C-alpha positions as CSV (number, residue, x, y, z in Angstrom):
1,M,0.0,0.0,0.0
2,A,1.3,3.4,-0.9
3,A,2.2,5.9,1.8
4,M,-0.1,8.8,2.6
5,T,0.4,11.8,0.4
6,D,0.5,15.4,1.5
7,A,-3.1,15.8,0.2
8,D,-4.2,12.7,2.3
9,V,-2.6,14.3,5.5
10,E,-4.2,17.7,4.8
11,A,-7.6,16.1,4.2
12,L,-7.3,14.0,7.4
13,E,-6.5,17.2,9.4
14,N,-9.7,18.9,8.0
15,L,-12.3,16.2,8.6
16,P,-15.3,17.0,10.8
17,S,-15.9,15.0,14.0
18,G,-18.4,12.2,14.2
19,W,-20.0,10.5,11.2
20,F,-20.0,12.6,8.0
21,R,-20.7,12.3,4.2
22,A,-17.8,12.9,1.9
23,E,-19.6,14.7,-1.0
24,H,-19.3,18.2,0.3
25,L,-16.0,18.3,2.2
26,P,-14.0,21.4,1.7
27,F,-11.1,19.9,-0.3
28,N,-10.4,18.6,-3.8
29,R,-11.8,15.1,-4.7
30,P,-13.4,14.4,-1.3
31,I,-14.9,11.0,-2.1
32,Y,-11.6,9.7,-3.6
33,R,-9.7,11.1,-0.6
34,C,-12.0,9.4,1.9
35,E,-11.7,6.1,0.1
36,R,-7.8,6.4,0.3
37,L,-8.0,7.2,4.0
38,E,-10.3,4.3,4.6
39,Q,-7.9,2.0,2.8
40,R,-5.1,3.2,5.0
41,G,-7.1,2.6,8.2
42,K,-7.7,6.2,9.0
43,L,-11.4,6.2,8.4
44,Q,-14.3,3.8,9.2
45,R,-17.1,3.6,6.7
46,R,-20.7,2.6,7.1
47,V,-23.5,2.4,4.5
48,V,-26.8,3.9,5.5
49,G,-30.2,4.4,4.0
50,T,-32.7,2.1,2.3
51,Y,-32.2,0.8,-1.2
52,P,-32.2,2.5,-3.7
53,D,-31.4,5.6,-1.5
54,I,-28.1,4.5,0.1
55,W,-24.9,6.4,0.8
56,S,-21.6,6.1,2.7
57,E,-20.7,7.9,5.9
58,Y,-17.2,8.1,7.3
59,K,-15.7,8.6,10.8
60,R,-12.1,9.0,11.9
61,T,-10.7,5.8,13.5
62,D,-8.3,7.7,15.8
63,G,-11.1,9.4,17.7
64,E,-12.4,12.9,17.5
65,H,-10.3,15.6,15.9
66,H,-9.6,18.6,18.2
67,D,-8.4,21.9,16.9
């Protein structure tokens, strides 16, 4: 698995606390970035909703982020 890039680290530092959806995060390519962070064990993902209206939510695995 590839190491985390600078963009991965920046995205991780700017994630909200608790469960969130990736679509409107304030950085470039948020869905892709969350998928990369999940692959590296930095995010947990759950699928919510009822078919056909389902979506993914993510949460940091290292606990809440504190500014």
